[in-house]
N, CA, C and O of each residue as an XYZ file, in Angstrom:
1032
protein
N      97.004     68.281    189.100
C      96.876     68.275    190.552
C      96.389     66.911    191.018
O      95.398     66.393    190.502
N      97.059     66.347    191.960
C      96.729     65.002    192.436
C      95.501     65.025    193.324
O      95.368     65.890    194.189
N      94.591     64.061    193.107
C      93.400     63.935    193.933
C      93.601     62.802    194.928
O      93.881     61.668    194.539
N      93.459     63.107    196.200
C      93.602     62.108    197.240
C      92.273     61.415    197.479
O      91.212     62.002    197.268
N      92.331     60.175    197.915
C      91.121     59.423    198.195
C      91.064     59.073    199.668
O      92.049     58.613    200.246
N      89.910     59.292    200.269
C      89.644     58.877    201.635
C      89.548     57.360    201.661
O      89.217     56.756    200.641
N      89.829     56.717    202.807
C      89.707     55.258    202.884
C      88.333     54.739    202.466
O      88.215     53.600    202.015
N      87.281     55.575    202.612
C      85.955     55.128    202.194
C      85.774     55.207    200.686
O      84.832     54.632    200.140
N      86.667     55.914    200.016
C      86.606     55.925    198.564
C      86.204     57.242    197.946
O      86.334     57.388    196.731
N      85.720     58.221    198.713
C      85.314     59.471    198.093
C      86.521     60.379    197.974
O      87.441     60.290    198.786
N      86.535     61.263    196.965
C      87.701     62.124    196.750
C      87.813     63.209    197.803
O      86.803     63.762    198.239
N      89.019     63.514    198.208
C      89.291     64.611    199.130
C      89.897     65.753    198.320
O      90.998     65.607    197.791
N      89.207     66.884    198.212
C      89.780     68.003    197.454
C      91.107     68.425    198.049
O      91.300     68.371    199.264
N      92.016     68.844    197.194
C      93.346     69.233    197.654
C      93.395     70.688    198.072
O      94.472     71.225    198.332
N      92.224     71.340    198.140
C      92.166     72.723    198.577
C      92.161     72.796    200.087
O      91.995     71.787    200.771
N      92.348     74.012    200.605
C      92.428     74.180    202.055
C      91.041     74.285    202.659
O      90.035     74.288    201.950
N      91.004     74.373    204.000
C      89.743     74.407    204.701
C      89.048     75.755    204.584
O      87.858     75.855    204.883
N      89.755     76.789    204.159
C      89.146     78.100    204.008
C      89.915     78.844    202.928
O      90.877     78.330    202.359
N      89.479     80.043    202.665
C      90.117     80.789    201.588
C      91.513     81.261    201.976
O      92.375     81.437    201.115
N      91.733     81.463    203.265
C      93.043     81.904    203.708
C      93.875     80.699    204.091
O      93.484     79.907    204.949
N      95.040     80.564    203.444
C      95.932     79.449    203.748
C      96.926     79.862    204.823
O      97.465     80.967    204.773
N      97.181     78.971    205.815
C      98.203     79.295    206.814
C      99.577     79.322    206.180
O      99.843     78.579    205.236
N     100.456     80.176    206.692
C     101.807     80.243    206.173
C     102.591     79.001    206.580
O     102.150     78.217    207.420
N     103.757     78.839    205.969
C     104.600     77.693    206.305
C     104.976     77.712    207.776
O     104.972     76.671    208.433
N     105.307     78.912    208.309
C     105.682     79.006    209.716
C     104.503     78.662    210.612
O     104.680     78.018    211.646
N     103.297     79.084    210.228
C     102.107     78.784    211.018
C     101.836     77.293    211.044
O     101.427     76.755    212.073
N     102.059     76.619    209.924
C     101.863     75.168    209.898
C     102.835     74.485    210.846
O     102.486     73.511    211.513
N     104.051     75.000    210.900
C     105.078     74.365    211.733
C     104.771     74.530    213.216
O     105.188     73.706    214.030
N     104.041     75.597    213.576
C     103.808     75.848    214.989
C     102.524     75.210    215.508
O     102.212     75.357    216.690
N     101.769     74.509    214.666
C     100.541     73.850    215.122
C     100.888     72.688    216.040
O     101.747     71.870    215.711
N     100.233     72.611    217.178
C     100.444     71.527    218.130
C     100.036     70.206    217.480
O      98.887     70.074    217.058
N     100.947     69.211    217.382
C     100.585     67.942    216.748
C      99.422     67.247    217.426
O      98.735     66.445    216.794
N      99.178     67.539    218.724
C      98.037     66.929    219.394
C      96.737     67.351    218.740
O      95.776     66.583    218.708
N      96.702     68.594    218.206
C      95.489     69.082    217.571
C      95.131     68.209    216.377
O      93.969     67.851    216.183
N      96.158     67.864    215.563
C      95.895     67.035    214.392
C      95.350     65.678    214.813
O      94.387     65.184    214.227
N      95.962     65.075    215.824
C      95.496     63.764    216.274
C      94.061     63.823    216.784
O      93.272     62.914    216.526
N      93.719     64.889    217.508
C      92.367     65.014    218.017
C      91.374     65.293    216.904
O      90.234     64.832    216.958
N      91.806     66.060    215.877
C      90.937     66.282    214.724
C      90.619     64.961    214.048
O      89.468     64.695    213.703
N      91.644     64.130    213.857
C      91.438     62.827    213.225
C      90.500     61.974    214.066
O      89.595     61.332    213.535
N      90.717     61.966    215.389
C      89.867     61.152    216.265
C      88.418     61.614    216.204
O      87.506     60.798    216.068
N      88.206     62.925    216.305
C      86.847     63.438    216.292
C      86.198     63.277    214.928
O      84.990     63.056    214.839
N      86.994     63.385    213.854
C      86.439     63.178    212.517
C      85.952     61.741    212.354
O      84.916     61.496    211.736
N      86.705     60.794    212.914
C      86.283     59.396    212.833
C      85.022     59.154    213.658
O      84.130     58.417    213.239
N      84.953     59.786    214.845
C      83.743     59.652    215.645
C      82.549     60.259    214.926
O      81.453     59.699    214.934
N      82.775     61.416    214.302
C      81.706     62.065    213.557
C      81.258     61.194    212.392
O      80.069     61.102    212.090
N      82.228     60.557    211.744
C      81.899     59.682    210.618
C      80.957     58.567    211.056
O      80.000     58.237    210.355
N      81.239     57.988    212.228
C      80.360     56.932    212.740
C      78.982     57.486    213.078
O      77.969     56.832    212.826
N      78.939     58.689    213.648
C      77.658     59.285    214.000
C      76.850     59.637    212.748
O      75.622     59.562    212.751
N      77.556     60.024    211.678
C      76.864     60.422    210.455
C      76.318     59.240    209.662
O      75.516     59.416    208.745
N      76.754     58.044    210.018
C      76.260     56.877    209.291
C      74.738     56.785    209.345
O      74.098     56.361    208.383
N      74.165     57.187    210.477
C      72.710     57.115    210.585
C      72.030     58.184    209.725
O      70.864     58.035    209.360
N      72.754     59.259    209.400
C      72.171     60.292    208.562
C      72.082     59.856    207.106
O      71.120     60.185    206.412
N      73.082     59.116    206.648
C      73.095     58.704    205.241
C      72.376     57.387    205.044
O      72.158     56.964    203.909
N      71.995     56.716    206.157
C      71.202     55.494    206.097
C      71.849     54.446    205.194
O      71.199     53.849    204.336
N      73.145     54.241    205.414
C      73.841     53.186    204.687
C      74.226     53.546    203.272
O      74.590     52.661    202.499
N      74.158     54.818    202.902
C      74.516     55.206    201.536
C      75.966     54.869    201.247
O      76.826     54.992    202.120
N      76.230     54.453    200.047
C      77.585     54.065    199.665
C      78.441     55.290    199.435
O      77.937     56.408    199.331
N      79.746     55.066    199.358
C      80.672     56.173    199.129
C      80.399     56.858    197.798
O      80.717     58.036    197.630
N      79.805     56.121    196.838
C      79.530     56.698    195.524
C      78.568     57.876    195.610
O      78.582     58.763    194.756
N      77.730     57.879    196.652
C      76.765     58.961    196.824
C      77.483     60.296    196.964
O      76.962     61.328    196.542
N      78.687     60.282    197.560
C      79.394     61.514    197.851
C      80.398     61.905    196.761
O      81.074     62.925    196.888
N      80.500     61.127    195.721
C      81.429     61.498    194.653
C      80.970     62.801    194.023
O      79.817     62.939    193.614
N      81.896     63.760    193.951
C      81.555     65.067    193.431
C      80.940     65.992    194.460
O      80.664     67.156    194.165
N      80.720     65.483    195.675
C      80.186     66.294    196.752
C      81.222     66.390    197.876
O      82.239     65.697    197.855
N      80.952     67.250    198.847
C      81.838     67.357    199.998
C      81.283     66.480    201.120
O      80.157     66.672    201.578
N      82.086     65.524    201.549
C      81.637     64.621    202.602
C      81.540     65.389    203.930
O      82.375     66.252    204.203
N      80.529     65.084    204.755
C      80.403     65.766    206.049
C      81.653     65.677    206.908
O      81.941     66.603    207.667
N      82.400     64.590    206.807
C      83.637     64.480    207.584
C      84.645     65.524    207.127
O      85.388     66.062    207.948
N      84.685     65.822    205.820
C      85.555     66.889    205.332
C      85.132     68.238    205.890
O      85.971     69.065    206.247
N      83.820     68.453    205.963
C      83.325     69.713    206.529
C      83.790     69.859    207.975
O      84.274     70.915    208.380
N      83.636     68.783    208.745
C      84.053     68.823    210.148
C      85.557     69.051    210.251
O      86.012     69.828    211.091
N      86.324     68.385    209.409
C      87.774     68.523    209.441
C      88.192     69.966    209.206
O      89.046     70.493    209.920
N      87.597     70.600    208.215
C      87.956     71.985    207.911
C      87.511     72.930    209.018
O      88.210     73.890    209.343
N      86.347     72.654    209.593
C      85.840     73.474    210.686
C      86.749     73.390    211.914
O      87.056     74.406    212.537
N      87.175     72.171    212.255
C      88.030     71.990    213.430
C      89.415     72.588    213.212
O      90.011     73.146    214.133
N      89.917     72.469    211.996
C      91.224     73.067    211.712
C      91.156     74.596    211.809
O      92.090     75.239    212.288
N      90.047     75.160    211.350
C      89.907     76.613    211.449
C      89.813     77.034    212.914
O      90.398     78.043    213.307
N      89.082     76.270    213.720
C      88.988     76.572    215.147
C      90.370     76.540    215.792
O      90.707     77.407    216.598
N      91.167     75.534    215.433
C      92.513     75.414    215.978
C      93.384     76.594    215.546
O      94.280     77.020    216.273
N      93.103     77.114    214.349
C      93.928     78.181    213.781
C      93.655     79.535    214.432
O      94.540     80.390    214.473
N      92.425     79.739    214.945
C      92.047     81.057    215.446
C      92.033     81.132    216.975
O      91.452     82.060    217.537
N      92.655     80.180    217.646
C      92.706     80.217    219.110
C      93.390     81.497    219.582
O      94.436     81.884    219.061
N      92.786     82.146    220.573
C      93.388     83.339    221.168
C      93.557     83.111    222.674
O      92.940     82.215    223.249
N      94.390     83.923    223.293
C      94.621     83.819    224.728
C      93.732     84.812    225.467
O      93.855     86.024    225.290
N      92.837     84.284    226.294
C      91.972     85.123    227.100
C      92.429     85.145    228.542
O      93.504     84.636    228.862
N      91.636     85.720    229.405
C      91.989     85.849    230.810
C      92.145     84.494    231.487
O      92.982     84.326    232.374
N      91.329     83.524    231.060
C      91.378     82.194    231.672
C      92.244     81.225    230.880
O      92.415     80.078    231.291
N      92.800     81.673    229.737
C      93.601     80.783    228.903
C      93.085     80.765    227.479
O      92.335     81.661    227.090
N      93.468     79.765    226.683
C      93.064     79.724    225.275
C      91.554     79.636    225.112
O      90.865     78.958    225.874
N      91.054     80.344    224.090
C      89.624     80.328    223.823
C      89.374     80.441    222.329
O      90.224     80.906    221.569
N      88.178     80.002    221.923
C      87.782     80.067    220.519
C      86.380     80.656    220.426
O      85.664     80.711    221.426
N      85.978     81.101    219.221
C      84.598     81.532    219.040
C      83.642     80.358    219.263
O      84.021     79.198    219.101
N      82.409     80.673    219.634
C      81.438     79.608    219.876
C      80.361     79.527    218.804
O      79.638     78.534    218.725
N      80.249     80.560    217.981
C      79.262     80.557    216.895
C      79.992     80.529    215.561
O      80.824     81.388    215.273
N      79.663     79.518    214.747
C      80.401     79.289    213.509
C      79.462     79.264    212.310
O      78.333     78.778    212.380
N      79.974     79.810    211.202
C      79.252     79.769    209.935
C      80.143     79.077    208.904
O      81.293     79.465    208.700
N      79.596     78.053    208.262
C      80.325     77.302    207.243
C      79.588     77.491    205.919
O      78.499     76.952    205.721
N      80.191     78.259    205.020
C      79.584     78.521    203.710
C      80.163     77.552    202.684
O      81.379     77.397    202.570
N      79.274     76.909    201.947
C      79.671     75.874    200.988
C      78.894     76.074    199.698
O      77.721     76.447    199.717
N      79.553     75.824    198.590
C      78.868     75.874    197.301
C      77.743     74.845    197.279
O      77.962     73.706    197.692
N      76.540     75.204    196.812
C      75.419     74.247    196.825
C      75.705     72.967    196.058
O      75.125     71.925    196.362
N      76.586     73.030    195.074
C      76.923     71.822    194.318
C      77.749     70.846    195.130
O      77.870     69.677    194.763
N      78.327     71.320    196.247
C      79.140     70.453    197.108
C      78.334     69.822    198.229
O      78.833     68.928    198.914
N      77.098     70.265    198.434
C      76.296     69.759    199.548
C      75.591     68.461    199.163
O      74.844     68.440    198.185
N      75.812     67.377    199.912
C      75.125     66.108    199.625
C      73.627     66.242    199.901
O      73.249     66.539    201.034
N      72.770     66.038    198.915
C      71.328     66.208    199.125
C      70.724     65.142    200.029
O      69.619     65.318    200.542
N      71.447     64.029    200.231
C      70.901     62.920    201.023
C      70.914     63.193    202.525
O      70.260     62.478    203.284
N      71.647     64.214    202.962
C      71.793     64.475    204.388
C      70.917     65.645    204.790
O      70.903     66.682    204.128
N      70.187     65.469    205.881
C      69.324     66.515    206.395
C      70.179     67.665    206.942
O      71.024     67.435    207.808
N      69.978     68.899    206.455
C      70.828     70.032    206.876
C      70.792     70.285    208.380
O      71.821     70.599    208.979
N      69.624     70.151    208.991
C      69.519     70.411    210.422
C      70.321     69.395    211.232
O      71.010     69.755    212.187
N      70.226     68.121    210.841
C      70.995     67.098    211.549
C      72.477     67.274    211.307
O      73.284     67.028    212.204
N      72.857     67.703    210.087
C      74.261     67.950    209.794
C      74.803     69.050    210.700
O      75.899     68.917    211.244
N      74.050     70.133    210.868
C      74.486     71.224    211.746
C      74.614     70.756    213.187
O      75.533     71.168    213.895
N      73.696     69.897    213.626
C      73.759     69.376    214.987
C      75.024     68.550    215.200
O      75.674     68.661    216.240
N      75.374     67.719    214.209
C      76.569     66.892    214.347
C      77.841     67.725    214.292
O      78.793     67.441    215.019
N      77.875     68.748    213.444
C      79.045     69.624    213.392
C      79.176     70.424    214.693
O      80.286     70.653    215.173
N      78.053     70.843    215.255
C      78.065     71.532    216.546
C      78.641     70.623    217.623
O      79.456     71.048    218.441
N      78.206     69.363    217.611
C      78.719     68.392    218.580
C      80.230     68.215    218.409
O      80.960     68.121    219.395
N      80.692     68.170    217.170
C      82.121     67.973    216.911
C      82.948     69.129    217.462
O      83.987     68.904    218.082
N      82.495     70.371    217.241
C      83.229     71.526    217.751
C      83.226     71.542    219.278
O      84.244     71.840    219.903
N      82.077     71.219    219.876
C      81.986     71.196    221.339
C      82.942     70.176    221.934
O      83.646     70.468    222.901
N      82.969     68.971    221.353
C      83.857     67.926    221.857
C      85.326     68.296    221.658
O      86.163     68.028    222.520
N      85.628     68.906    220.528
C      87.006     69.297    220.244
C      87.474     70.352    221.245
O      88.591     70.284    221.758
N      86.603     71.328    221.517
C      86.955     72.375    222.481
C      87.170     71.790    223.874
O      88.081     72.205    224.590
N      86.331     70.824    224.259
C      86.489     70.190    225.571
C      87.779     69.382    225.634
O      88.461     69.391    226.659
N      88.122     68.688    224.562
C      89.360     67.913    224.538
C      90.587     68.815    224.647
O      91.578     68.458    225.284
N      90.507     69.983    224.021
C      91.664     70.876    224.014
C      91.689     71.817    225.216
O      92.693     72.488    225.455
N      90.593     71.871    225.973
C      90.545     72.770    227.101
C      90.377     74.217    226.692
O      90.907     75.116    227.345
N      89.641     74.449    225.615
C      89.425     75.804    225.127
C      88.170     76.404    225.741
O      87.129     75.753    225.817
N      88.279     77.616    226.166
C      87.118     78.359    226.644
C      86.246     78.727    225.448
O      86.764     79.070    224.385
N      84.912     78.655    225.617
C      84.013     78.940    224.500
C      83.068     80.116    224.781
O      82.491     80.672    223.847
N      82.902     80.500    226.044
C      82.140     81.691    226.437
C      80.638     81.606    226.191
O      79.899     82.481    226.642
N      80.174     80.592    225.499
C      78.752     80.443    225.214
C      78.508     79.127    224.523
O      79.460     78.437    224.159
N      77.240     78.756    224.328
C      76.947     77.482    223.664
C      77.438     77.482    222.223
O      77.315     78.479    221.512
N      77.995     76.352    221.805
C      78.487     76.224    220.436
C      77.308     76.067    219.482
O      76.347     75.352    219.764
N      77.407     76.753    218.349
C      76.381     76.645    217.315
C      77.051     76.731    215.954
O      77.843     77.639    215.701
N      76.733     75.788    215.079
C      77.285     75.771    213.721
C      76.141     75.869    212.731
O      75.169     75.118    212.810
N      76.265     76.805    211.797
C      75.267     76.994    210.744
C      75.945     76.757    209.394
O      76.988     77.343    209.102
N      75.346     75.897    208.581
C      75.851     75.619    207.232
C      75.005     76.400    206.236
O      73.782     76.266    206.212
N      75.660     77.219    205.415
C      74.958     78.072    204.461
C      75.380     77.712    203.045
O      76.570     77.607    202.752
N      74.407     77.525    202.176
C      74.660     77.291    200.760
C      74.930     78.628    200.088
O      74.092     79.529    200.127
N      76.108     78.757    199.469
C      76.524     80.045    198.923
C      77.228     79.822    197.584
O      78.301     79.221    197.532
N      76.625     80.305    196.519
C      77.207     80.129    195.183
C      78.483     80.937    194.999
O      79.243     80.685    194.063
N      78.731     81.909    195.879
C      79.946     82.717    195.758
C      81.193     81.954    196.193
O      82.312     82.364    195.884
N      81.004     80.849    196.907
C      82.141     80.041    197.349
C      82.515     79.064    196.235
O      81.655     78.310    195.778
N      83.761     79.055    195.787
C      84.161     78.125    194.728
C      83.970     76.677    195.157
O      84.070     76.350    196.339
N      83.697     75.828    194.199
C      83.517     74.408    194.493
C      84.800     73.838    195.099
O      85.909     74.176    194.685
N      84.619     72.975    196.081
C      85.759     72.347    196.744
C      86.338     73.165    197.883
O      87.202     72.692    198.621
N      85.852     74.414    198.026
C      86.336     75.277    199.106
C      85.229     75.509    200.125
O      84.053     75.281    199.844
N      85.615     75.958    201.297
C      84.648     76.394    202.298
C      85.066     77.763    202.794
O      86.251     78.092    202.823
N      84.089     78.549    203.181
C      84.348     79.843    203.803
C      83.880     79.713    205.248
O      82.681     79.719    205.527
N      84.836     79.596    206.156
C      84.532     79.291    207.553
C      84.900     80.473    208.431
O      86.021     80.978    208.368
N      83.949     80.915    209.253
C      84.210     82.046    210.145
C      83.511     81.820    211.474
O      82.499     81.124    211.551
N      84.065     82.421    212.518
C      83.493     82.264    213.851
C      83.425     83.573    214.598
O      84.260     84.456    214.399
N      82.428     83.701    215.461
C      82.283     84.878    216.314
C      81.965     84.420    217.730
O      81.464     83.315    217.940
N      82.258     85.273    218.690
C      81.957     84.960    220.093
C      80.645     85.614    220.492
O      80.492     86.831    220.391
N      79.712     84.810    220.938
C      78.410     85.289    221.403
C      78.163     84.689    222.785
O      77.645     83.577    222.891
N      78.527     85.412    223.844
C      78.369     84.885    225.211
C      76.931     84.477    225.511
O      75.975     85.110    225.064
N      76.813     83.412    226.270
C      75.498     82.910    226.647
C      75.629     81.773    227.632
O      76.735     81.301    227.895
N      74.503     81.324    228.185
C      74.544     80.240    229.172
C      74.975     78.919    228.546
O      74.582     78.593    227.426
N      75.794     78.158    229.286
C      76.290     76.856    228.851
C      75.845     75.808    229.862
O      75.868     76.053    231.068
N      75.444     74.657    229.376
C      75.038     73.576    230.280
C      76.221     73.163    231.154
O      77.319     72.963    230.635
N      76.026     73.030    232.459
C      77.139     72.671    233.353
C      77.614     71.245    233.124
O      76.828     70.374    232.750
N      78.900     71.010    233.350
C      79.472     69.674    233.219
C      79.977     69.141    234.573
O      80.344     67.971    234.680
N      79.995     70.007    235.610
C      80.407     69.551    236.936
C      79.884     70.527    237.987
O      79.381     71.606    237.672
N      80.020     70.111    239.250
C      79.589     70.943    240.378
C      80.628     70.897    241.494
O      81.390     69.938    241.619
N      80.640     71.961    242.303
C      81.322     71.967    243.585
C      80.231     72.089    244.642
O      79.472     73.058    244.661
N      80.165     71.091    245.521
C      79.067     71.006    246.485
C      79.621     71.123    247.899
O      80.506     70.366    248.297
N      79.083     72.091    248.656
C      79.486     72.289    250.054
C      78.320     71.935    250.966
O      77.162     72.214    250.657
N      78.651     71.308    252.111
C      77.616     70.937    253.078
C      77.359     72.064    254.071
O      76.227     72.264    254.510
N      78.421     72.804    254.426
C      78.275     73.869    255.410
C      79.156     75.058    255.008
O      80.383     74.979    255.070
N      78.514     76.162    254.595
C      77.066     76.321    254.426
C      76.582     75.553    253.196
O      77.380     75.269    252.303
N      75.291     75.211    253.131
C      74.775     74.492    251.960
C      74.967     75.343    250.699
O      74.398     76.427    250.575
N      75.767     74.837    249.780
C      76.105     75.640    248.602
C      76.453     74.716    247.446
O      77.208     73.759    247.618
N      75.908     74.998    246.274
C      76.221     74.255    245.053
C      76.592     75.266    243.975
O      75.793     76.138    243.634
N      77.797     75.148    243.444
C      78.205     76.009    242.336
C      78.457     75.126    241.123
O      79.042     74.049    241.234
N      78.009     75.595    239.969
C      78.097     74.808    238.748
C      79.226     75.314    237.864
O      79.431     76.519    237.715
N      79.953     74.371    237.282
C      81.045     74.682    236.354
C      80.528     74.409    234.946
O      80.109     73.292    234.642
N      80.557     75.427    234.087
C      79.956     75.287    232.760
C      80.971     75.349    231.622
O      80.960     74.494    230.737
N      81.848     76.351    231.637
C      82.797     76.480    230.530
C      83.957     75.524    230.724
O      84.189     75.039    231.832
N      84.686     75.251    229.650
C      85.844     74.358    229.748
C      86.953     74.963    230.599
O      87.777     74.242    231.161
N      86.969     76.280    230.692
C      87.879     76.999    231.581
C      87.036     77.994    232.366
O      86.510     78.950    231.797
N      86.910     77.777    233.649
C      86.040     78.614    234.466
C      86.810     79.185    235.649
O      87.434     78.455    236.419
N      86.751     80.509    235.775
C      87.395     81.196    236.900
C      86.411     81.273    238.063
O      85.267     81.699    237.901
N      86.880     80.852    239.244
C      86.084     80.922    240.462
C      86.599     82.076    241.316
O      87.805     82.309    241.404
N      85.670     82.791    241.941
C      86.102     83.865    242.818
C      84.938     84.670    243.362
O      83.774     84.416    243.053
N      85.292     85.650    244.182
C      84.283     86.499    244.809
C      83.798     87.595    243.872
O      82.701     88.123    244.055
N      84.606     87.946    242.863
C      84.248     89.034    241.949
C      83.030     88.667    241.111
O      82.882     87.518    240.694
N      82.164     89.634    240.867
C      80.959     89.394    240.102
C      81.265     89.023    238.658
O      80.446     88.377    238.006
N      82.429     89.419    238.144
C      82.781     89.081    236.766
C      83.377     87.680    236.641
O      83.701     87.252    235.534
N      83.526     86.964    237.743
C      84.019     85.588    237.689
C      82.994     84.699    236.993
O      81.799     84.996    237.007
N      83.456     83.616    236.387
C      82.535     82.665    235.765
C      81.678     81.983    236.821
O      80.482     81.767    236.624
N      82.304     81.649    237.939
C      81.606     81.025    239.060
C      81.778     81.943    240.262
O      82.859     82.018    240.847
N      80.707     82.639    240.628
C      80.776     83.601    241.728
C      80.462     82.884    243.043
O      79.382     82.319    243.217
N      81.428     82.920    243.959
C      81.244     82.365    245.296
C      81.340     83.542    246.263
O      82.432     83.991    246.611
N      80.174     84.033    246.691
C      80.111     85.262    247.490
C      80.448     84.985    248.951
O      79.593     85.060    249.833
N      81.722     84.662    249.180
C      82.209     84.380    250.529
C      83.404     85.306    250.784
O      84.330     85.335    249.974
N      83.406     86.054    251.877
C      84.474     87.041    252.114
C      85.875     86.441    252.121
O      86.834     87.112    251.742
N      86.006     85.183    252.549
C      87.337     84.568    252.659
C      87.964     84.267    251.293
O      89.173     84.049    251.204
N      87.169     84.253    250.247
C      87.700     83.972    248.921
C      88.256     85.239    248.288
O      87.787     86.345    248.557
N      89.265     85.057    247.443
C      89.788     86.187    246.684
C      88.844     86.509    245.530
O      87.977     85.710    245.178
N      89.026     87.674    244.957
C      88.195     88.042    243.805
C      88.416     87.056    242.664
O      87.470     86.685    241.969
N      89.645     86.636    242.473
C      90.001     85.582    241.522
C      90.710     84.498    242.320
O      91.896     84.612    242.629
N      89.974     83.452    242.649
C      90.510     82.424    243.541
C      91.254     81.329    242.793
O      92.405     81.027    243.105
N      90.595     80.736    241.807
C      91.164     79.584    241.108
C      90.499     79.435    239.746
O      89.470     80.052    239.471
N      91.104     78.607    238.900
C      90.511     78.289    237.604
C      90.440     76.772    237.465
O      91.410     76.066    237.738
N      89.290     76.286    237.042
C      89.087     74.852    236.808
C      89.038     74.622    235.304
O      88.346     75.333    234.576
N      89.783     73.619    234.852
C      89.907     73.338    233.420
C      89.636     71.863    233.156
O      90.123     70.996    233.881
N      88.864     71.587    232.125
C      88.765     70.214    231.633
C      89.410     70.156    230.257
O      89.104     70.969    229.384
N      90.303     69.192    230.070
C      91.029     69.019    228.814
C      91.607     67.614    228.796
O      91.964     67.058    229.835
N      91.693     67.050    227.599
C      92.266     65.707    227.446
C      91.596     64.697    228.374
O      92.256     63.827    228.941
N      90.269     64.825    228.523
C      89.474     63.909    229.346
C      89.931     63.896    230.803
O      89.823     62.878    231.487
N      90.434     65.018    231.264
C      90.857     65.160    232.660
C      90.458     66.548    233.142
O      90.146     67.431    232.343
N      90.472     66.731    234.471
C      90.112     68.008    235.076
C      91.241     68.452    235.992
O      91.805     67.646    236.731
N      91.567     69.732    235.940
C      92.601     70.279    236.813
C      92.101     71.576    237.441
O      91.171     72.210    236.945
N      92.740     71.951    238.541
C      92.450     73.228    239.200
C      93.771     73.918    239.483
O      94.749     73.276    239.866
N      93.794     75.223    239.294
C      94.996     76.025    239.514
C      94.648     77.226    240.381
O      93.657     77.912    240.131
N      95.460     77.477    241.397
C      95.243     78.651    242.240
C      95.715     79.905    241.506
O      96.732     79.884    240.812
N      94.970     80.988    241.667
C      95.307     82.246    240.984
C      95.885     83.257    241.982
O      95.428     84.396    242.079
N      96.898     82.804    242.716
C      97.572     83.663    243.707
C      96.576     84.240    244.703
O      96.628     85.424    245.037
N      95.670     83.393    245.171
C      94.648     83.834    246.122
C      95.271     84.141    247.481
O      96.341     83.634    247.819
N      94.585     84.976    248.248
C      95.114     85.414    249.536
C      95.207     84.279    250.544
O      96.204     84.162    251.255
N      94.166     83.435    250.612
C      94.134     82.356    251.597
C      94.463     80.992    251.022
O      94.429     79.993    251.740
N      94.781     80.938    249.736
C      95.179     79.675    249.128
C      94.008     78.770    248.780
O      92.882     78.964    249.238
N      94.313     77.769    247.948
C      93.343     76.752    247.550
C      93.931     75.391    247.883
O      95.094     75.126    247.579
N      93.140     74.525    248.504
C      93.610     73.197    248.906
C      92.771     72.111    248.235
O      91.564     72.265    248.045
N      93.429     71.021    247.883
C      92.741     69.832    247.369
C      93.089     68.666    248.286
O      94.248     68.267    248.398
N      92.075     68.135    248.931
C      92.271     67.049    249.905
C      93.323     67.415    250.958
O      94.111     66.574    251.391
N      93.313     68.690    251.355
C      94.223     69.154    252.391
C      95.557     69.643    251.902
O      96.304     70.242    252.675
N      95.889     69.412    250.644
C      97.188     69.831    250.107
C      97.067     71.198    249.446
O      96.181     71.422    248.621
N      97.952     72.099    249.810
C      97.963     73.435    249.219
C      98.454     73.339    247.780
O      99.511     72.764    247.518
N      97.692     73.901    246.851
C      98.109     73.876    245.445
C      98.622     75.247    245.063
O      98.395     76.223    245.779
N      99.309     75.327    243.942
C      99.889     76.580    243.501
C      99.505     76.918    242.078
O      98.374     76.685    241.650
N     100.473     77.478    241.341
C     100.220     77.957    239.980
C     100.256     76.843    238.948
O      99.904     77.068    237.790
N     100.678     75.637    239.346
C     100.681     74.509    238.414
C      99.348     73.775    238.493
O      98.812     73.591    239.586
N      98.798     73.347    237.342
C      97.524     72.620    237.347
C      97.599     71.382    238.235
O      98.543     70.596    238.152
N      96.586     71.226    239.086
C      96.521     70.091    240.006
C      95.325     69.229    239.616
O      94.223     69.753    239.452
N      95.518     67.916    239.464
C      94.419     67.067    238.988
C      93.266     66.977    239.983
O      93.466     66.923    241.197
N      92.051     66.964    239.430
C      90.833     66.776    240.218
C      90.132     65.511    239.744
O      89.993     65.287    238.541
N      89.693     64.687    240.684
C      88.920     63.500    240.354
C      87.632     63.538    241.168
O      87.567     64.215    242.195
N      86.607     62.816    240.716
C      85.334     62.833    241.448
C      85.512     62.497    242.922
O      86.194     61.536    243.278
N      84.889     63.303    243.768
C      84.963     63.078    245.210
C      86.045     63.855    245.910
O      86.078     63.879    247.140
N      86.948     64.502    245.162
C      87.992     65.314    245.801
C      87.367     66.475    246.574
O      86.330     67.015    246.189
N      88.024     66.840    247.668
C      87.578     67.981    248.468
C      88.424     69.203    248.118
O      89.646     69.186    248.266
N      87.772     70.245    247.659
C      88.438     71.505    247.314
C      88.092     72.519    248.401
O      86.924     72.849    248.610
N      89.115     73.005    249.082
C      88.900     73.967    250.156
C      89.323     75.352    249.695
O      90.467     75.573    249.297
N      88.378     76.275    249.756
C      88.635     77.678    249.412
C      88.100     78.523    250.547
O      86.922     78.438    250.895
N      88.972     79.346    251.128
C      88.591     80.044    252.343
C      88.436     79.016    253.456
O      89.351     78.232    253.706
N      87.290     79.015    254.122
C      87.042     77.996    255.145
C      85.893     77.074    254.746
O      85.244     76.469    255.600
N      85.647     76.971    253.422
C      84.556     76.138    252.923
C      85.123     74.943    252.175
O      85.986     75.088    251.310
N      84.625     73.755    252.521
C      85.022     72.524    251.839
C      83.976     72.188    250.772
O      82.794     72.019    251.070
N      84.436     72.098    249.533
C      83.574     71.703    248.419
C      83.973     70.308    247.954
O      85.154     69.960    247.961
N      82.995     69.517    247.553
C      83.255     68.214    246.945
C      83.067     68.343    245.439
O      82.035     68.827    244.973
N      84.067     67.909    244.685
C      83.996     67.986    243.221
C      83.134     66.845    242.701
O      83.361     65.680    243.027
N      82.138     67.197    241.884
C      81.184     66.201    241.383
C      80.925     66.432    239.889
O      80.232     67.387    239.541
N      81.458     65.590    238.998
C      81.121     65.707    237.572
C      79.655     65.355    237.336
O      79.066     64.568    238.077
N      79.078     65.945    236.301
C      77.693     65.670    235.954
C      77.612     64.737    234.749
O      76.516     64.391    234.308
């Protein structure tokens, strides 16, 4: 079996990211953008992890699993388990990565490693526009039952509060609504992600999405329509930029990223 080498010099196991291998048809249907984003985020993670290893050479990781490999397998698994929810594609937000203790580099602090892997999943979900339903959390567990060179990666959805990434601000009446998930449904219904208790709004008014470093808004067949800077939008995603005015019902909101 051929052993591949990473550009830094450490070996990359030829095994898959988890015990279950995707079928040939499943591999063919993966969006190529996902692979490019995985590579980009893995490289960013690699730079962030440099401070964890404190300049350790590639030789330190020989025979161990490099943190970038862990992130790569985690992100690929996230991409593999995407499901379609009410607001669009979504993934689990709580992840467990089980690794054989012989594969864990002793030079890296486990808590900091989990923080960096959590950051990687959060950034990947934001880039892809995936709903997460709660704060992302990654736990790395040392497990002798996992064969060397393999990982056992699983995710579950645990709803919870998420730090907001943008706001819609109205002057009259004074109102500030916060957008937290990568895909957030706005409406009058209490089950909406962003509840705007105004009679003129529909129960499901619109959905705001951030993906590919951009933000869009889509009307959800609302009764009175949704306008951006005076233009009526429809079922196609409409771009939002800082300072845009979003009109829902008779209320003008200003879009403000945080």
